[in-house]
C-alpha positions as CSV (number, residue, x, y, z in Angstrom):
1,X,-1.9,61.7,-18.5
2,X,-3.7,63.6,-15.3
3,X,-6.9,62.3,-16.3
4,X,-8.1,58.4,-17.4
5,X,-11.3,57.4,-18.2
6,X,-12.3,53.5,-19.3
7,X,-15.2,51.2,-19.0
8,X,-14.9,48.2,-16.7
9,X,-16.8,45.1,-18.7
10,X,-19.2,42.1,-17.3
11,X,-18.5,39.0,-17.7
12,X,-20.8,35.9,-17.7
13,X,-19.8,32.2,-17.0
14,X,-21.0,29.9,-19.6
15,X,-19.8,27.1,-18.0
16,X,-18.7,26.3,-14.4
17,X,-17.5,23.4,-13.3
18,X,-16.0,23.0,-9.5
19,X,-13.0,20.8,-10.0
20,X,-11.6,20.8,-6.5
21,X,-9.8,22.7,-3.8
22,X,-6.2,24.3,-3.4
23,X,-5.3,26.0,-0.5
24,X,-8.6,26.4,1.1
25,X,-10.1,27.8,-1.9
26,X,-12.2,26.0,-4.5
27,X,-11.0,25.5,-8.2
28,X,-13.0,25.9,-11.5
29,X,-12.8,25.1,-14.7
30,X,-15.2,27.8,-16.8
31,X,-15.8,29.2,-20.0
32,X,-16.4,32.8,-19.8
33,X,-16.7,35.7,-21.8
34,X,-17.2,40.0,-21.2
35,X,-20.7,41.4,-22.3
36,X,-21.2,44.5,-23.4
37,X,-22.6,46.0,-19.7
38,X,-20.2,48.1,-18.6
39,X,-18.8,50.2,-15.0
40,X,-17.2,53.6,-16.1
41,X,-14.3,54.8,-14.6
42,X,-12.8,58.2,-14.1
43,X,-9.4,58.3,-12.8
44,X,-7.4,62.0,-11.7
45,X,-3.8,62.1,-10.7
46,X,-3.3,63.3,-6.8
47,X,-0.2,64.9,-5.4
48,X,-0.1,62.7,-2.4
49,X,-0.1,58.9,-2.1
50,X,-4.1,58.7,-1.1
51,X,-6.7,56.6,-2.5
52,X,-10.1,58.3,-2.9
53,X,-13.2,56.6,-4.2
54,X,-16.4,57.8,-5.1
55,X,-19.6,55.2,-5.8
56,X,-22.2,56.2,-8.1
57,X,-25.1,54.2,-8.8
58,X,-27.1,50.6,-8.0
59,X,-26.5,51.2,-4.4
60,X,-22.6,51.1,-4.3
61,X,-22.5,54.1,-2.2
62,X,-23.1,51.9,0.5
63,X,-20.2,49.7,0.4
64,X,-17.6,50.6,3.0
65,X,-14.0,51.6,1.3
66,X,-12.5,48.6,3.3
67,X,-14.6,45.9,1.4
68,X,-14.3,47.8,-1.6
69,X,-11.8,45.7,-4.3
70,X,-11.4,48.9,-6.6
71,X,-10.2,50.7,-3.4
72,X,-7.7,47.8,-2.4
73,X,-6.8,47.0,-6.1
74,X,-5.5,51.1,-6.1
75,X,-4.0,51.4,-3.1
76,X,-1.7,48.2,-4.0
77,X,-0.9,49.7,-7.1
78,X,0.5,52.8,-5.0
79,X,2.6,50.3,-2.6
80,X,3.9,48.3,-5.6
81,X,5.2,50.8,-7.7
82,X,5.4,53.5,-5.4
83,X,3.8,56.0,-7.0
84,X,1.4,58.8,-5.9
85,X,-2.7,58.5,-5.6
86,X,-5.7,59.0,-7.6
87,X,-9.5,60.1,-6.7
88,X,-11.3,57.3,-8.7
89,X,-15.3,57.6,-9.6
90,X,-16.8,54.6,-10.4
91,X,-20.4,54.9,-12.1
92,X,-22.1,51.5,-11.5
93,X,-24.2,49.4,-14.3
94,X,-23.0,46.1,-13.3
95,X,-25.4,44.8,-11.0
96,X,-24.2,43.7,-7.0
97,X,-24.3,40.4,-6.0
98,X,-25.2,39.1,-9.3
99,X,-22.1,36.6,-10.1
100,X,-21.7,39.4,-13.0
101,X,-18.1,40.3,-12.1
102,X,-18.8,43.8,-11.6
103,X,-16.5,43.9,-8.4
104,X,-14.0,42.4,-10.0
105,X,-14.1,44.5,-13.3
106,X,-13.8,47.8,-11.0
107,X,-10.6,46.5,-9.6
108,X,-9.2,45.6,-13.0
109,X,-10.7,48.9,-14.1
110,X,-8.7,50.5,-11.2
111,X,-5.5,48.9,-11.7
112,X,-5.6,49.8,-15.5
113,X,-6.9,53.2,-14.9
114,X,-3.9,53.5,-12.4
115,X,-1.1,52.4,-15.2
116,X,-2.9,54.9,-17.7
117,X,-1.9,57.7,-15.0
118,X,1.6,56.5,-14.4
119,X,2.9,53.6,-16.4
120,X,4.6,52.0,-13.6
121,X,3.9,48.3,-14.5
122,X,4.7,46.2,-17.4
123,X,2.6,43.4,-16.1
124,X,-0.5,43.7,-13.9
125,X,-1.5,40.4,-13.9
126,X,-0.1,39.0,-11.1
127,X,-1.2,42.4,-9.1
128,X,-4.5,41.7,-10.4
129,X,-4.4,37.7,-9.0
130,X,-4.2,38.9,-6.0
131,X,-7.2,41.6,-5.6
132,X,-10.0,38.6,-6.7
133,X,-10.0,35.5,-8.4
134,X,-11.9,37.3,-11.6
135,X,-9.5,40.3,-11.9
136,X,-6.3,39.2,-13.9
137,X,-8.8,37.7,-16.4
138,X,-10.7,41.2,-16.6
139,X,-7.5,42.8,-17.6
140,X,-8.4,41.7,-20.8
141,X,-11.9,40.3,-21.0
142,X,-13.3,38.5,-23.6
143,X,-14.0,34.9,-24.5
144,X,-11.5,32.5,-22.7
145,X,-11.4,29.5,-20.5
146,X,-10.7,30.0,-16.8
147,X,-8.9,27.3,-14.6
148,X,-7.7,26.8,-11.3
149,X,-8.5,29.6,-8.6
150,X,-9.3,31.8,-11.3
151,X,-5.9,32.7,-12.3
152,X,-4.9,30.6,-15.1
153,X,-6.5,31.9,-18.4
154,X,-6.7,30.6,-21.8
155,X,-7.6,33.3,-24.2
156,X,-9.9,31.6,-26.8
157,X,-9.9,34.6,-29.9
158,X,-13.4,35.7,-31.0
159,X,-16.6,34.9,-28.5
160,X,-19.4,33.4,-30.1
161,X,-22.1,35.5,-31.5
162,X,-24.5,35.4,-28.7
163,X,-27.5,37.6,-27.1
164,X,-28.5,37.0,-22.8
165,X,-31.7,37.9,-21.6
166,X,-30.5,38.4,-18.0
167,X,-33.1,38.0,-14.8
168,X,-32.1,39.9,-12.1
169,X,-33.5,38.6,-8.4
170,X,-33.4,41.6,-6.2
171,X,-31.4,39.3,-3.6
172,X,-27.8,39.3,-4.7
173,X,-25.8,35.9,-3.4
174,X,-22.5,35.8,-1.4
175,X,-19.7,34.0,-3.3
176,X,-17.7,32.8,-0.4
177,X,-20.8,31.6,1.1
178,X,-22.2,30.1,-2.2
179,X,-18.9,28.1,-2.4
180,X,-19.1,26.9,0.9
181,X,-23.1,25.8,0.5
182,X,-21.7,23.9,-2.7
183,X,-19.8,21.3,-0.6
184,X,-22.7,19.7,0.4
185,X,-24.2,19.3,-3.1
186,X,-23.0,16.1,-5.9
187,X,-21.4,17.8,-8.6
188,X,-22.8,16.7,-12.3
189,X,-20.5,15.4,-15.0
190,X,-17.9,18.5,-16.1
191,X,-19.1,20.3,-19.6
192,X,-16.8,22.8,-19.8
193,X,-14.6,20.5,-22.4
194,X,-17.5,19.3,-24.3
195,X,-19.1,22.9,-24.4
196,X,-15.8,24.2,-25.6
197,X,-15.1,21.6,-28.6
198,X,-18.9,22.1,-30.1
199,X,-18.0,26.1,-30.3
200,X,-14.6,25.1,-31.8
201,X,-16.6,23.1,-34.1
202,X,-18.8,26.3,-35.2
203,X,-22.0,24.8,-33.6
204,X,-22.9,27.5,-31.0
205,X,-26.5,26.2,-30.5
206,X,-25.4,22.9,-29.3
207,X,-22.6,24.2,-26.8
208,X,-25.4,26.2,-25.3
209,X,-27.1,23.1,-24.2
210,X,-24.3,22.2,-22.1
211,X,-24.0,25.7,-20.6
212,X,-24.3,25.2,-16.6
213,X,-23.0,26.1,-13.3
214,X,-22.1,23.7,-10.4
215,X,-23.3,26.6,-7.7
216,X,-26.1,26.5,-9.0
217,X,-28.1,24.4,-6.1
218,X,-26.0,25.9,-3.1
219,X,-27.4,29.3,-5.0
220,X,-30.6,28.5,-4.9
221,X,-30.6,27.1,-1.4
222,X,-29.4,30.4,-0.6
223,X,-31.4,32.8,-2.3
224,X,-34.9,30.9,-3.9
225,X,-35.1,33.7,-6.9
226,X,-32.4,32.1,-8.7
227,X,-34.5,29.1,-9.0
228,X,-37.4,30.8,-10.2
229,X,-35.3,33.2,-12.9
230,X,-33.9,30.1,-14.1
231,X,-37.7,28.8,-14.6
232,X,-38.2,32.3,-15.7
233,X,-35.0,31.9,-18.5
234,X,-36.3,28.2,-19.8
235,X,-39.6,29.3,-20.3
236,X,-38.7,30.9,-24.1
237,X,-36.8,28.3,-25.6
238,X,-33.6,29.4,-25.5
239,X,-30.7,27.8,-26.9
240,X,-29.4,27.3,-23.3
241,X,-29.9,28.5,-20.0
242,X,-27.8,29.1,-16.9
243,X,-26.5,30.7,-13.9
244,X,-23.3,33.2,-14.1
245,X,-21.1,32.9,-11.5
246,X,-22.2,32.3,-7.9
247,X,-25.5,34.4,-8.9
248,X,-27.7,35.4,-8.7
249,X,-28.1,36.6,-12.4
250,X,-29.7,33.8,-14.6
251,X,-29.0,34.1,-18.6
252,X,-31.1,32.7,-21.7
253,X,-28.6,32.9,-24.8
254,X,-30.0,33.2,-27.8
255,X,-28.5,33.4,-31.4
256,X,-30.1,36.6,-32.1
257,X,-31.1,39.9,-30.6
258,X,-34.4,39.6,-32.0
259,X,-34.9,36.5,-30.4
260,X,-33.8,37.8,-26.9
261,X,-35.7,41.2,-27.4
262,X,-38.9,38.8,-28.5
263,X,-38.5,37.0,-25.0
264,X,-38.2,40.5,-23.1
265,X,-41.2,41.2,-24.5
266,X,-42.9,38.4,-23.5
267,X,-42.2,38.0,-20.1
268,X,-44.8,39.2,-17.5
269,X,-42.9,38.4,-13.9
270,X,-41.8,41.0,-11.8
271,X,-38.3,40.6,-12.0
272,X,-36.1,42.7,-13.6
273,X,-34.3,41.5,-16.7
274,X,-31.6,43.1,-19.2
275,X,-30.2,42.3,-22.7
276,X,-26.3,41.9,-22.9
277,X,-24.5,40.4,-26.1
278,X,-20.7,39.1,-26.1
279,X,-18.3,41.5,-26.6
280,X,-14.5,41.1,-27.7
281,X,-11.2,42.6,-26.8
282,X,-10.8,43.9,-30.0
283,X,-13.8,45.8,-29.3
284,X,-13.4,47.0,-26.0
285,X,-10.0,48.1,-27.0
286,X,-11.2,50.7,-29.6
287,X,-13.3,52.3,-26.8
288,X,-10.5,51.5,-24.2
289,X,-7.1,51.9,-25.1
290,X,-5.8,50.7,-21.9
291,X,-7.0,46.9,-21.9
292,X,-4.3,44.4,-22.2
293,X,-4.1,43.0,-26.3
294,X,-4.1,38.9,-26.9
295,X,-0.4,39.0,-27.2
296,X,0.2,41.5,-24.0
297,X,-1.7,39.2,-21.9
298,X,-0.2,36.2,-23.1
299,X,3.2,37.9,-22.4
300,X,2.1,38.6,-19.0
301,X,1.0,34.9,-18.3
302,X,4.6,33.7,-19.4
303,X,6.3,36.0,-17.4
304,X,4.4,35.1,-14.3
């Protein structure tokens, strides 16, 4: 192939328990799901070994190339497999600095796009894990349990059908700064295991009451609008509400799109809002044949 086009999907952390530290990094136990919000990636082969990245939308044009995870991921691919390069264009729809995994999604998308062009890798997961904590997971996405530093991924099958009203503060939160700040706050009782048991038992409404995030107090201290976003999310009596990632986005979880749209229509604040829903890898694979299947993902994990 000379040109590859694909979608790089956002994620939500339904739960996020900070479990400790390892090698100077924090470890987590988190239920994650991809949602139907995505960046569009177009990659074209080059004859030399250069990676030229073009960003469009959401203010992404201002990201320096040396700080762009998609650029780094594609360059790692060239070095690892000795291929030539690519011109990669990323059309941003995933808000930046919101905890929705946009940077990691673009890095995973860049790796999948490069492999679509060159087919040099049988197992992208080790390379993806070098590119950021969510990148390996976002090679496949879907409903999963993420542990360790984000590299230990357990696919959980079809995600529960949930709809989310996102509240998006104007300012983002630095992931590194939020994790450092979180060391000064007491952590709540772990909720991931309990929420997963309820979801497996067919009780998504009760599971949603356990959606929580140990990074929330730290994020509030760094960006006060996170607390306001959470207050707004709770206002509409959702099944559950929490912050995703290290913020700044907060979600209200509902069982139907109608309830989600009702809440959005009645919100009178000035914060940007957006409706998203859970999406499974089978659904994404129809639109993006380069995404890993569950069998391929589990095989990659075994080889790792």
